C-alpha positions as CSV (number, residue, x, y, z in Angstrom):
1,X,0.0,0.0,0.0
2,X,1.3,3.5,-0.9
3,X,1.7,6.4,1.6
4,X,-1.5,8.0,0.4
5,X,-3.6,4.9,1.0
6,X,-2.1,4.4,4.5
7,X,-3.0,8.0,5.4
8,X,-6.6,7.6,4.1
9,X,-7.0,4.4,6.1
10,X,-5.8,6.2,9.2
11,X,-8.1,9.1,8.6
12,X,-11.0,6.7,8.2
13,X,-10.2,4.9,11.5
14,X,-9.9,8.3,13.2
15,X,-13.3,9.3,11.8
16,X,-14.9,6.1,13.1
17,X,-13.4,6.8,16.6
18,X,-14.6,10.4,16.6
19,X,-18.1,9.4,15.6
20,X,-18.2,6.7,18.3
21,X,-16.8,9.0,21.0
22,X,-18.4,12.4,20.2
23,X,-21.8,11.8,18.6
24,X,-23.1,14.8,16.7
25,X,-20.0,16.9,17.2
26,X,-17.9,13.9,16.0
27,X,-20.1,13.7,12.9
28,X,-19.5,17.3,12.0
29,X,-15.8,16.9,12.6
30,X,-15.8,13.7,10.4
31,X,-17.4,15.6,7.5
32,X,-14.7,18.3,7.8
33,X,-12.0,15.7,7.9
34,X,-13.6,13.8,5.0
35,X,-13.6,17.0,2.9
36,X,-9.9,17.5,3.6
37,X,-9.2,13.8,2.8
38,X,-11.0,14.1,-0.6
39,X,-9.0,17.2,-1.3
40,X,-5.7,15.4,-0.4
41,X,-6.8,12.4,-2.6
42,X,-7.6,14.6,-5.6
43,X,-4.2,16.4,-5.2
44,X,-2.5,13.0,-5.1
45,X,-4.2,12.1,-8.4
46,X,-3.0,15.3,-10.0
47,X,0.6,14.9,-8.7
């Protein structure tokens, strides 16, 4: 697995933990992190 894939897996695990631990606030945070993750992923495609 490449570096980008590893980072996305870690982000995904972190999002799951946040949702479990924080409920509604965690959900909002997860959306924000998800948007960043998609941005990073798109940048990776263009690199």
